[in-house]
PDB file of N, CA, C and O in Angstrom:
ATOM      1  N   MET A   1       7.332  39.164 -10.755  1.00  0.00           N
ATOM      2  CA  MET A   1       7.172  37.762 -11.086  1.00  0.00           C
ATOM      3  C   MET A   1       5.754  37.343 -10.719  1.00  0.00           C
ATOM      4  O   MET A   1       5.270  37.660  -9.633  1.00  0.00           O
ATOM      5  N   LYS A   2       5.106  36.647 -11.606  1.00  0.00           N
ATOM      6  CA  LYS A   2       3.740  36.215 -11.358  1.00  0.00           C
ATOM      7  C   LYS A   2       3.723  35.106 -10.310  1.00  0.00           C
ATOM      8  O   LYS A   2       4.682  34.340 -10.210  1.00  0.00           O
ATOM      9  N   PRO A   3       2.657  35.010  -9.534  1.00  0.00           N
ATOM     10  CA  PRO A   3       2.595  33.998  -8.484  1.00  0.00           C
ATOM     11  C   PRO A   3       2.705  32.560  -8.993  1.00  0.00           C
ATOM     12  O   PRO A   3       3.233  31.695  -8.294  1.00  0.00           O
ATOM     13  N   GLU A   4       2.216  32.303 -10.193  1.00  0.00           N
ATOM     14  CA  GLU A   4       2.285  30.924 -10.696  1.00  0.00           C
ATOM     15  C   GLU A   4       3.705  30.533 -11.115  1.00  0.00           C
ATOM     16  O   GLU A   4       3.995  29.347 -11.266  1.00  0.00           O
ATOM     17  N   HIS A   5       4.608  31.534 -11.306  1.00  0.00           N
ATOM     18  CA  HIS A   5       5.982  31.256 -11.683  1.00  0.00           C
ATOM     19  C   HIS A   5       6.894  31.027 -10.472  1.00  0.00           C
ATOM     20  O   HIS A   5       8.013  30.534 -10.615  1.00  0.00           O
ATOM     21  N   VAL A   6       6.407  31.387  -9.287  1.00  0.00           N
ATOM     22  CA  VAL A   6       7.225  31.254  -8.079  1.00  0.00           C
ATOM     23  C   VAL A   6       7.587  29.800  -7.793  1.00  0.00           C
ATOM     24  O   VAL A   6       8.756  29.533  -7.513  1.00  0.00           O
ATOM     25  N   PRO A   7       6.650  28.830  -7.848  1.00  0.00           N
ATOM     26  CA  PRO A   7       7.038  27.437  -7.584  1.00  0.00           C
ATOM     27  C   PRO A   7       8.058  26.905  -8.591  1.00  0.00           C
ATOM     28  O   PRO A   7       8.943  26.135  -8.218  1.00  0.00           O
ATOM     29  N   VAL A   8       7.951  27.298  -9.844  1.00  0.00           N
ATOM     30  CA  VAL A   8       8.899  26.852 -10.859  1.00  0.00           C
ATOM     31  C   VAL A   8      10.282  27.402 -10.553  1.00  0.00           C
ATOM     32  O   VAL A   8      11.273  26.678 -10.649  1.00  0.00           O
ATOM     33  N   ALA A   9      10.357  28.659 -10.191  1.00  0.00           N
ATOM     34  CA  ALA A   9      11.643  29.271  -9.856  1.00  0.00           C
ATOM     35  C   ALA A   9      12.226  28.640  -8.596  1.00  0.00           C
ATOM     36  O   ALA A   9      13.437  28.433  -8.511  1.00  0.00           O
ATOM     37  N   LEU A  10      11.383  28.337  -7.627  1.00  0.00           N
ATOM     38  CA  LEU A  10      11.846  27.726  -6.388  1.00  0.00           C
ATOM     39  C   LEU A  10      12.407  26.328  -6.640  1.00  0.00           C
ATOM     40  O   LEU A  10      13.464  25.981  -6.114  1.00  0.00           O
ATOM     41  N   VAL A  11      11.713  25.531  -7.432  1.00  0.00           N
ATOM     42  CA  VAL A  11      12.180  24.180  -7.748  1.00  0.00           C
ATOM     43  C   VAL A  11      13.489  24.240  -8.522  1.00  0.00           C
ATOM     44  O   VAL A  11      14.399  23.454  -8.257  1.00  0.00           O
ATOM     45  N   THR A  12      13.596  25.156  -9.469  1.00  0.00           N
ATOM     46  CA  THR A  12      14.826  25.307 -10.243  1.00  0.00           C
ATOM     47  C   THR A  12      15.984  25.710  -9.339  1.00  0.00           C
ATOM     48  O   THR A  12      17.086  25.176  -9.462  1.00  0.00           O
ATOM     49  N   CYS A  13      15.742  26.638  -8.443  1.00  0.00           N
ATOM     50  CA  CYS A  13      16.784  27.093  -7.523  1.00  0.00           C
ATOM     51  C   CYS A  13      17.234  25.952  -6.613  1.00  0.00           C
ATOM     52  O   CYS A  13      18.433  25.770  -6.403  1.00  0.00           O
ATOM     53  N   LEU A  14      16.299  25.190  -6.076  1.00  0.00           N
ATOM     54  CA  LEU A  14      16.655  24.066  -5.206  1.00  0.00           C
ATOM     55  C   LEU A  14      17.419  22.990  -5.968  1.00  0.00           C
ATOM     56  O   LEU A  14      18.339  22.380  -5.423  1.00  0.00           O
ATOM     57  N   ALA A  15      17.050  22.753  -7.214  1.00  0.00           N
ATOM     58  CA  ALA A  15      17.764  21.758  -8.018  1.00  0.00           C
ATOM     59  C   ALA A  15      19.195  22.207  -8.281  1.00  0.00           C
ATOM     60  O   ALA A  15      20.114  21.389  -8.234  1.00  0.00           O
ATOM     61  N   MET A  16      19.397  23.478  -8.554  1.00  0.00           N
ATOM     62  CA  MET A  16      20.751  23.983  -8.800  1.00  0.00           C
ATOM     63  C   MET A  16      21.597  23.950  -7.525  1.00  0.00           C
ATOM     64  O   MET A  16      22.796  23.679  -7.586  1.00  0.00           O
ATOM     65  N   MET A  17      20.985  24.222  -6.380  1.00  0.00           N
ATOM     66  CA  MET A  17      21.730  24.199  -5.123  1.00  0.00           C
ATOM     67  C   MET A  17      22.143  22.780  -4.756  1.00  0.00           C
ATOM     68  O   MET A  17      23.190  22.586  -4.139  1.00  0.00           O
ATOM     69  N   SER A  18      21.353  21.800  -5.118  1.00  0.00           N
ATOM     70  CA  SER A  18      21.708  20.427  -4.782  1.00  0.00           C
ATOM     71  C   SER A  18      22.818  19.902  -5.682  1.00  0.00           C
ATOM     72  O   SER A  18      23.564  19.011  -5.275  1.00  0.00           O
ATOM     73  N   VAL A  19      22.947  20.430  -6.890  1.00  0.00           N
ATOM     74  CA  VAL A  19      23.978  19.983  -7.822  1.00  0.00           C
ATOM     75  C   VAL A  19      25.294  20.706  -7.578  1.00  0.00           C
ATOM     76  O   VAL A  19      26.358  20.126  -7.793  1.00  0.00           O
ATOM     77  N   THR A  20      25.249  21.942  -7.139  1.00  0.00           N
ATOM     78  CA  THR A  20      26.438  22.781  -7.040  1.00  0.00           C
ATOM     79  C   THR A  20      27.552  22.206  -6.164  1.00  0.00           C
ATOM     80  O   THR A  20      28.704  22.254  -6.596  1.00  0.00           O
ATOM     81  N   PRO A  21      27.301  21.665  -4.968  1.00  0.00           N
ATOM     82  CA  PRO A  21      28.423  21.174  -4.167  1.00  0.00           C
ATOM     83  C   PRO A  21      29.214  20.059  -4.838  1.00  0.00           C
ATOM     84  O   PRO A  21      30.418  19.945  -4.609  1.00  0.00           O
ATOM     85  N   ALA A  22      28.581  19.247  -5.647  1.00  0.00           N
ATOM     86  CA  ALA A  22      29.295  18.173  -6.322  1.00  0.00           C
ATOM     87  C   ALA A  22      30.230  18.723  -7.395  1.00  0.00           C
ATOM     88  O   ALA A  22      31.236  18.092  -7.718  1.00  0.00           O
ATOM     89  N   LEU A  23      29.914  19.880  -7.944  1.00  0.00           N
ATOM     90  CA  LEU A  23      30.721  20.462  -9.007  1.00  0.00           C
ATOM     91  C   LEU A  23      31.747  21.469  -8.491  1.00  0.00           C
ATOM     92  O   LEU A  23      32.625  21.895  -9.241  1.00  0.00           O
ATOM     93  N   ALA A  24      31.647  21.848  -7.236  1.00  0.00           N
ATOM     94  CA  ALA A  24      32.523  22.880  -6.691  1.00  0.00           C
ATOM     95  C   ALA A  24      33.893  22.305  -6.333  1.00  0.00           C
ATOM     96  O   ALA A  24      34.041  21.110  -6.077  1.00  0.00           O
ATOM     97  N   ALA A  25      34.881  23.188  -6.324  1.00  0.00           N
ATOM     98  CA  ALA A  25      36.226  22.800  -5.916  1.00  0.00           C
ATOM     99  C   ALA A  25      36.264  22.666  -4.397  1.00  0.00           C
ATOM    100  O   ALA A  25      35.461  23.288  -3.701  1.00  0.00           O
ATOM    101  N   PRO A  26      37.187  21.861  -3.878  1.00  0.00           N
ATOM    102  CA  PRO A  26      37.317  21.764  -2.424  1.00  0.00           C
ATOM    103  C   PRO A  26      37.640  23.129  -1.811  1.00  0.00           C
ATOM    104  O   PRO A  26      38.295  23.963  -2.438  1.00  0.00           O
ATOM    105  N   ARG A  27      37.181  23.340  -0.603  1.00  0.00           N
ATOM    106  CA  ARG A  27      37.360  24.627   0.066  1.00  0.00           C
ATOM    107  C   ARG A  27      38.838  24.988   0.227  1.00  0.00           C
ATOM    108  O   ARG A  27      39.187  26.168   0.177  1.00  0.00           O
ATOM    109  N   GLN A  28      39.708  24.000   0.419  1.00  0.00           N
ATOM    110  CA  GLN A  28      41.131  24.287   0.587  1.00  0.00           C
ATOM    111  C   GLN A  28      41.708  24.923  -0.672  1.00  0.00           C
ATOM    112  O   GLN A  28      42.526  25.839  -0.587  1.00  0.00           O
ATOM    113  N   ILE A  29      41.286  24.441  -1.842  1.00  0.00           N
ATOM    114  CA  ILE A  29      41.773  25.004  -3.102  1.00  0.00           C
ATOM    115  C   ILE A  29      41.250  26.421  -3.284  1.00  0.00           C
ATOM    116  O   ILE A  29      41.991  27.309  -3.705  1.00  0.00           O
ATOM    117  N   GLU A  30      39.972  26.638  -2.968  1.00  0.00           N
ATOM    118  CA  GLU A  30      39.414  27.980  -3.084  1.00  0.00           C
ATOM    119  C   GLU A  30      40.121  28.947  -2.141  1.00  0.00           C
ATOM    120  O   GLU A  30      40.385  30.090  -2.513  1.00  0.00           O
ATOM    121  N   ASN A  31      40.432  28.501  -0.925  1.00  0.00           N
ATOM    122  CA  ASN A  31      41.144  29.359   0.023  1.00  0.00           C
ATOM    123  C   ASN A  31      42.550  29.672  -0.469  1.00  0.00           C
ATOM    124  O   ASN A  31      43.011  30.807  -0.341  1.00  0.00           O
ATOM    125  N   LEU A  32      43.234  28.686  -1.029  1.00  0.00           N
ATOM    126  CA  LEU A  32      44.579  28.893  -1.567  1.00  0.00           C
ATOM    127  C   LEU A  32      44.546  29.921  -2.697  1.00  0.00           C
ATOM    128  O   LEU A  32      45.370  30.834  -2.735  1.00  0.00           O
ATOM    129  N   CYS A  33      43.605  29.772  -3.604  1.00  0.00           N
ATOM    130  CA  CYS A  33      43.500  30.700  -4.739  1.00  0.00           C
ATOM    131  C   CYS A  33      43.100  32.106  -4.276  1.00  0.00           C
ATOM    132  O   CYS A  33      43.576  33.097  -4.829  1.00  0.00           O
ATOM    133  N   SER A  34      42.239  32.194  -3.276  1.00  0.00           N
ATOM    134  CA  SER A  34      41.861  33.504  -2.737  1.00  0.00           C
ATOM    135  C   SER A  34      43.069  34.191  -2.107  1.00  0.00           C
ATOM    136  O   SER A  34      43.256  35.398  -2.256  1.00  0.00           O
ATOM    137  N   GLU A  35      43.884  33.411  -1.405  1.00  0.00           N
ATOM    138  CA  GLU A  35      45.086  33.972  -0.799  1.00  0.00           C
ATOM    139  C   GLU A  35      46.058  34.449  -1.872  1.00  0.00           C
ATOM    140  O   GLU A  35      46.665  35.509  -1.720  1.00  0.00           O
ATOM    141  N   GLN A  36      46.215  33.694  -2.944  1.00  0.00           N
ATOM    142  CA  GLN A  36      47.096  34.112  -4.036  1.00  0.00           C
ATOM    143  C   GLN A  36      46.547  35.353  -4.738  1.00  0.00           C
ATOM    144  O   GLN A  36      47.318  36.210  -5.169  1.00  0.00           O
ATOM    145  N   ALA A  37      45.235  35.455  -4.855  1.00  0.00           N
ATOM    146  CA  ALA A  37      44.611  36.593  -5.538  1.00  0.00           C
ATOM    147  C   ALA A  37      44.808  37.889  -4.752  1.00  0.00           C
ATOM    148  O   ALA A  37      44.791  38.972  -5.336  1.00  0.00           O
ATOM    149  N   ARG A  38      44.992  37.790  -3.442  1.00  0.00           N
ATOM    150  CA  ARG A  38      45.200  38.985  -2.633  1.00  0.00           C
ATOM    151  C   ARG A  38      46.500  39.696  -2.986  1.00  0.00           C
ATOM    152  O   ARG A  38      46.645  40.893  -2.739  1.00  0.00           O
ATOM    153  N   HIS A  39      47.441  38.961  -3.563  1.00  0.00           N
ATOM    154  CA  HIS A  39      48.756  39.522  -3.871  1.00  0.00           C
ATOM    155  C   HIS A  39      48.898  39.935  -5.341  1.00  0.00           C
ATOM    156  O   HIS A  39      49.989  40.301  -5.779  1.00  0.00           O
ATOM    157  N   VAL A  40      47.815  39.878  -6.091  1.00  0.00           N
ATOM    158  CA  VAL A  40      47.844  40.209  -7.511  1.00  0.00           C
ATOM    159  C   VAL A  40      47.041  41.486  -7.736  1.00  0.00           C
ATOM    160  O   VAL A  40      45.986  41.678  -7.132  1.00  0.00           O
ATOM    161  N   THR A  41      47.539  42.348  -8.599  1.00  0.00           N
ATOM    162  CA  THR A  41      46.807  43.553  -8.968  1.00  0.00           C
ATOM    163  C   THR A  41      46.076  43.291 -10.280  1.00  0.00           C
ATOM    164  O   THR A  41      46.692  42.944 -11.288  1.00  0.00           O
ATOM    165  N   PHE A  42      44.765  43.460 -10.254  1.00  0.00           N
ATOM    166  CA  PHE A  42      43.935  43.225 -11.433  1.00  0.00           C
ATOM    167  C   PHE A  42      43.584  44.563 -12.059  1.00  0.00           C
ATOM    168  O   PHE A  42      43.175  45.491 -11.362  1.00  0.00           O
ATOM    169  N   SER A  43      43.745  44.665 -13.381  1.00  0.00           N
ATOM    170  CA  SER A  43      43.525  45.953 -14.029  1.00  0.00           C
ATOM    171  C   SER A  43      42.248  46.011 -14.860  1.00  0.00           C
ATOM    172  O   SER A  43      41.771  47.106 -15.160  1.00  0.00           O
ATOM    173  N   TYR A  44      41.689  44.886 -15.236  1.00  0.00           N
ATOM    174  CA  TYR A  44      40.489  44.891 -16.065  1.00  0.00           C
ATOM    175  C   TYR A  44      39.357  44.159 -15.370  1.00  0.00           C
ATOM    176  O   TYR A  44      39.573  43.309 -14.505  1.00  0.00           O
ATOM    177  N   ARG A  45      38.147  44.513 -15.772  1.00  0.00           N
ATOM    178  CA  ARG A  45      36.979  43.853 -15.221  1.00  0.00           C
ATOM    179  C   ARG A  45      36.978  42.396 -15.672  1.00  0.00           C
ATOM    180  O   ARG A  45      37.175  42.111 -16.853  1.00  0.00           O
ATOM    181  N   GLY A  46      36.761  41.491 -14.755  1.00  0.00           N
ATOM    182  CA  GLY A  46      36.734  40.077 -15.077  1.00  0.00           C
ATOM    183  C   GLY A  46      38.061  39.371 -14.864  1.00  0.00           C
ATOM    184  O   GLY A  46      38.129  38.144 -14.944  1.00  0.00           O
ATOM    185  N   ASP A  47      39.125  40.133 -14.592  1.00  0.00           N
ATOM    186  CA  ASP A  47      40.440  39.521 -14.362  1.00  0.00           C
ATOM    187  C   ASP A  47      40.438  38.644 -13.113  1.00  0.00           C
ATOM    188  O   ASP A  47      41.040  37.570 -13.105  1.00  0.00           O
ATOM    189  N   TYR A  48      39.763  39.100 -12.060  1.00  0.00           N
ATOM    190  CA  TYR A  48      39.718  38.315 -10.819  1.00  0.00           C
ATOM    191  C   TYR A  48      39.038  36.971 -11.048  1.00  0.00           C
ATOM    192  O   TYR A  48      39.531  35.935 -10.601  1.00  0.00           O
ATOM    193  N   GLU A  49      37.903  36.991 -11.748  1.00  0.00           N
ATOM    194  CA  GLU A  49      37.178  35.754 -12.019  1.00  0.00           C
ATOM    195  C   GLU A  49      38.008  34.809 -12.890  1.00  0.00           C
ATOM    196  O   GLU A  49      38.016  33.598 -12.671  1.00  0.00           O
ATOM    197  N   ALA A  50      38.703  35.373 -13.874  1.00  0.00           N
ATOM    198  CA  ALA A  50      39.549  34.552 -14.740  1.00  0.00           C
ATOM    199  C   ALA A  50      40.712  33.960 -13.952  1.00  0.00           C
ATOM    200  O   ALA A  50      41.069  32.797 -14.142  1.00  0.00           O
ATOM    201  N   PHE A  51      41.301  34.761 -13.068  1.00  0.00           N
ATOM    202  CA  PHE A  51      42.394  34.275 -12.238  1.00  0.00           C
ATOM    203  C   PHE A  51      41.923  33.131 -11.351  1.00  0.00           C
ATOM    204  O   PHE A  51      42.590  32.102 -11.246  1.00  0.00           O
ATOM    205  N   MET A  52      40.764  33.315 -10.709  1.00  0.00           N
ATOM    206  CA  MET A  52      40.244  32.278  -9.814  1.00  0.00           C
ATOM    207  C   MET A  52      39.921  31.004 -10.589  1.00  0.00           C
ATOM    208  O   MET A  52      40.222  29.907 -10.118  1.00  0.00           O
ATOM    209  N   ALA A  53      39.317  31.128 -11.761  1.00  0.00           N
ATOM    210  CA  ALA A  53      38.980  29.952 -12.563  1.00  0.00           C
ATOM    211  C   ALA A  53      40.234  29.194 -12.976  1.00  0.00           C
ATOM    212  O   ALA A  53      40.276  27.966 -12.894  1.00  0.00           O
ATOM    213  N   ASN A  54      41.255  29.921 -13.421  1.00  0.00           N
ATOM    214  CA  ASN A  54      42.502  29.274 -13.828  1.00  0.00           C
ATOM    215  C   ASN A  54      43.221  28.642 -12.646  1.00  0.00           C
ATOM    216  O   ASN A  54      43.761  27.542 -12.761  1.00  0.00           O
ATOM    217  N   CYS A  55      43.230  29.330 -11.517  1.00  0.00           N
ATOM    218  CA  CYS A  55      43.896  28.807 -10.332  1.00  0.00           C
ATOM    219  C   CYS A  55      43.220  27.520  -9.857  1.00  0.00           C
ATOM    220  O   CYS A  55      43.895  26.537  -9.550  1.00  0.00           O
ATOM    221  N   ILE A  56      41.897  27.530  -9.798  1.00  0.00           N
ATOM    222  CA  ILE A  56      41.169  26.335  -9.357  1.00  0.00           C
ATOM    223  C   ILE A  56      41.386  25.196 -10.341  1.00  0.00           C
ATOM    224  O   ILE A  56      41.567  24.049  -9.930  1.00  0.00           O
ATOM    225  N   ALA A  57      41.372  25.495 -11.626  1.00  0.00           N
ATOM    226  CA  ALA A  57      41.597  24.447 -12.631  1.00  0.00           C
ATOM    227  C   ALA A  57      43.012  23.883 -12.526  1.00  0.00           C
ATOM    228  O   ALA A  57      43.212  22.680 -12.695  1.00  0.00           O
ATOM    229  N   ASN A  58      43.983  24.734 -12.253  1.00  0.00           N
ATOM    230  CA  ASN A  58      45.367  24.276 -12.143  1.00  0.00           C
ATOM    231  C   ASN A  58      45.597  23.414 -10.916  1.00  0.00           C
ATOM    232  O   ASN A  58      46.437  22.515 -10.944  1.00  0.00           O
ATOM    233  N   HIS A  59      44.867  23.670  -9.842  1.00  0.00           N
ATOM    234  CA  HIS A  59      45.079  22.930  -8.600  1.00  0.00           C
ATOM    235  C   HIS A  59      44.109  21.773  -8.408  1.00  0.00           C
ATOM    236  O   HIS A  59      44.237  21.019  -7.443  1.00  0.00           O
ATOM    237  N   SER A  60      43.156  21.619  -9.294  1.00  0.00           N
ATOM    238  CA  SER A  60      42.195  20.514  -9.186  1.00  0.00           C
ATOM    239  C   SER A  60      42.660  19.356 -10.045  1.00  0.00           C
ATOM    240  O   SER A  60      43.290  19.545 -11.086  1.00  0.00           O
ATOM    241  N   SER A  61      42.342  18.170  -9.597  1.00  0.00           N
ATOM    242  CA  SER A  61      42.707  16.990 -10.387  1.00  0.00           C
ATOM    243  C   SER A  61      41.701  16.794 -11.508  1.00  0.00           C
ATOM    244  O   SER A  61      40.537  17.179 -11.391  1.00  0.00           O
ATOM    245  N   THR A  62      42.160  16.196 -12.583  1.00  0.00           N
ATOM    246  CA  THR A  62      41.267  15.922 -13.697  1.00  0.00           C
ATOM    247  C   THR A  62      40.467  14.664 -13.395  1.00  0.00           C
ATOM    248  O   THR A  62      40.974  13.751 -12.742  1.00  0.00           O
ATOM    249  N   PRO A  63      39.231  14.604 -13.859  1.00  0.00           N
ATOM    250  CA  PRO A  63      38.427  13.417 -13.620  1.00  0.00           C
ATOM    251  C   PRO A  63      39.045  12.203 -14.312  1.00  0.00           C
ATOM    252  O   PRO A  63      39.559  12.301 -15.426  1.00  0.00           O
ATOM    253  N   THR A  64      38.986  11.088 -13.647  1.00  0.00           N
ATOM    254  CA  THR A  64      39.512   9.857 -14.232  1.00  0.00           C
ATOM    255  C   THR A  64      38.354   8.955 -14.618  1.00  0.00           C
ATOM    256  O   THR A  64      37.245   9.093 -14.102  1.00  0.00           O
ATOM    257  N   GLY A  65      38.614   8.056 -15.505  1.00  0.00           N
ATOM    258  CA  GLY A  65      37.580   7.126 -15.937  1.00  0.00           C
ATOM    259  C   GLY A  65      36.814   7.652 -17.126  1.00  0.00           C
ATOM    260  O   GLY A  65      36.876   8.834 -17.465  1.00  0.00           O
ATOM    261  N   LYS A  66      36.113   6.771 -17.731  1.00  0.00           N
ATOM    262  CA  LYS A  66      35.347   7.118 -18.922  1.00  0.00           C
ATOM    263  C   LYS A  66      33.929   7.462 -18.529  1.00  0.00           C
ATOM    264  O   LYS A  66      33.307   6.753 -17.738  1.00  0.00           O
ATOM    265  N   ARG A  67      33.415   8.551 -19.081  1.00  0.00           N
ATOM    266  CA  ARG A  67      32.027   8.917 -18.834  1.00  0.00           C
ATOM    267  C   ARG A  67      31.127   8.017 -19.650  1.00  0.00           C
ATOM    268  O   ARG A  67      31.434   7.679 -20.793  1.00  0.00           O
ATOM    269  N   LYS A  68      30.043   7.642 -19.068  1.00  0.00           N
ATOM    270  CA  LYS A  68      29.076   6.816 -19.779  1.00  0.00           C
ATOM    271  C   LYS A  68      27.996   7.720 -20.356  1.00  0.00           C
ATOM    272  O   LYS A  68      27.315   8.449 -19.634  1.00  0.00           O
ATOM    273  N   TYR A  69      27.864   7.655 -21.634  1.00  0.00           N
ATOM    274  CA  TYR A  69      26.849   8.433 -22.332  1.00  0.00           C
ATOM    275  C   TYR A  69      25.728   7.515 -22.770  1.00  0.00           C
ATOM    276  O   TYR A  69      25.922   6.319 -22.989  1.00  0.00           O
ATOM    277  N   ARG A  70      24.558   8.100 -22.891  1.00  0.00           N
ATOM    278  CA  ARG A  70      23.435   7.331 -23.399  1.00  0.00           C
ATOM    279  C   ARG A  70      23.604   7.050 -24.875  1.00  0.00           C
ATOM    280  O   ARG A  70      24.029   7.917 -25.638  1.00  0.00           O
ATOM    281  N   LYS A  71      23.277   5.862 -25.266  1.00  0.00           N
ATOM    282  CA  LYS A  71      23.293   5.544 -26.694  1.00  0.00           C
ATOM    283  C   LYS A  71      21.859   5.600 -27.203  1.00  0.00           C
ATOM    284  O   LYS A  71      20.964   4.933 -26.684  1.00  0.00           O
ATOM    285  N   TYR A  72      21.677   6.394 -28.206  1.00  0.00           N
ATOM    286  CA  TYR A  72      20.329   6.558 -28.757  1.00  0.00           C
ATOM    287  C   TYR A  72      20.175   5.694 -29.985  1.00  0.00           C
ATOM    288  O   TYR A  72      19.111   5.684 -30.603  1.00  0.00           O
TER     289      TYR A  72
END
């Protein structure tokens, strides 16, 4: 990586880290799904990730309220 690209990558990484906690599931849900995944046998690559995504989606509440979009 060229030296002039390092600040851009650093700023992008910091921006993503600041947004991630707001989008993440609560730790209790992740722990519950991890515990359930320990008792499942996965046979294909990507099955664990799919199981975790479905489990978190099933145990998370749906957002309420209307999103406000920009009107152009």
